[in-house]
N, C-alpha and C positions, 0 to 999 in steps of 0.2 A: 434384108434390111438392115439399113445403118440406123444405130439407136445414138440418141444424145440426151444430156440433161438440158433441162429448160434454159439454162443459161448459155447453151450453145457448145459446151465441153463434150466431146465424143466419146462413148464408152470404149475401153480397151478391149475388154473380155467379152466372149459371147453372151448375149442377153441372159441366158439361163444361169451361167456362172454368176454374172453380175449382180442378178436378183437374188440368189442364194447367198453370195457374199453380204449383200446389203441387209437382209432379213438377219443374218446372223450378227452383223456388226451392230445393228440397231438395237437387237434384243440384248446382247452384252451390255450395251450402254444403259439397259433398263426400261427402254421405251417398250410399250405395248402398241403393237402395229396393226393396221388395217390396211390391206393391199386390194385396190381396185383395178381392173382392166377394162378398157374400152377401145372402141374405134368409132370414128364419125367420118363422113365423106361430104363432099359438096362439088357441084358441078362448076368448073371455071375454064372458060375459053376453049371449048372443045374437048377437054379432058376431066377426068373424075380425080380430085385430090383426097387420098385417105390419110388420116391422122391416127396412129394407135399410141395410147398413153399407158403407163403403167404407173399408178399413183400410190404412194407411201404415206400414210397419214399416221403420225405419231398422236397417241391420246393426250389431248390437252397442250400439245407442243408443235402445231403445225405440220408440215409436209413437205413433200418433194415429188418429183417425177421424171420419168424417162420417156421420151417421145421419139416416134418414126414417122417419117413423113413418105407418101408413096403416090406418084402420079400414073394413071392409066389412061390412055388415049381410047378414044371411041365413044360410044353411047350405051346406056344401061337404063333399065327401067328403075323405079324407085324400089320395087321388090328385090330385083337383081343386086342393087346397091346395099340394101339392108342384109342380104345373105352374105355377100362379101364381107361387109363390116363385122358380122358374127364369126365368120372363117377367120378373119385377120385377128380377132381378139382371142379366139381358141387356140 
């Protein structure tokens, strides 16, 4: 999966290292962080588009996110899509 910031800048490090670096950097600046991870999907022109985000919320100071998009050809039931969303988030 290719990860980027919301502004389109691609992340150079693997996502695990980037998240660890970000948490360390933000806590050293004195911010209290809440990290949320989630995936959503939608059916679009014969394929399914998945988007996974890692959101960093600074207490009373806004936030930012990393995002990864992935397209999958074919059809799925809603139940299959939901299971895939959970799997991608985990």
